[in-house]
N, C-alpha and C positions, 0 to 999 in steps of 0.2 A: 257184219253187224246183221245184226236180228231187226227186221223190218216188219212193222205192226202197221192194220189202216182199217179203218172203216171202210165199209159196205152198204153203200145205203144203196137197191134193190127194188124197180120199177118191175112186178108180174100179174101173165097175164091173168083178169074176171076168172076167178073160181082157181089156181094153180100154186094157188100161194102155198099150202098145206104137204104139195109134194115136193114144191122146189125147196120150201124150208128142210124140209126130212131128210134130199138133198140133198143140203150146204151142211146139213149136223154131220154125218153122214164123212163129210171129206174132211183131212190128214189136213191141218196146221186149222182150222176154225176153230176159236176157242168161243166163240156164242155164237148166235143167229134165231131172228126172235122174230115172230111179226106182228106186227103194229097196223092201228088202222090210220087212217089217211092215208096221205103220200113223204115215204118212199111206204112199199109195205113189207119190204123187210129188211131188216138194218142185221147187218154181221165184224165179228171184229174176225179179222185176220194175223194170225201172225206165221208167219214166212224166215228163212236166213237168210235169205237180202232183195235189196232189188227190181232180181230180176225172179226171182226170185215167184214172189208179188206178181209180178208182170202176166207169170206165166200163170201162174194157178187163177187168175183175173181176164185174160187172154182166150186157156184152152179148158178150161171145165168151167168157169162158170159161168162166161159166155154161149156156154149151147148145152146147160139145162133146161130142157122143156120147157119153156111158159116164161123166162128170165127176160121184157124185154127191153133192161136197160137199168147198168148199174154206175156211180156212183162215190170215187174216190178218196179216203183223209186219210192220206198218213200221216200217224201221232210220231210229233216231230222231240216230245221229249214227253219221260214218263215223269 
């Protein structure tokens, strides 16, 4: 069963555009937006299941240069 999640990201100063571009190019990222205030970037991720979501976050998002912190909110109902 597919898993959707909102990912809120704190990014190092001056890195938002680079992180945003990298995020938008990743498979499974439906939307990504830089915003004023905290967090710096909101993303909507669509993964095939919980394991795939976890893998995407741990091995891809956390390794983007400039990403300091993520906060994941799994969608429970559409």
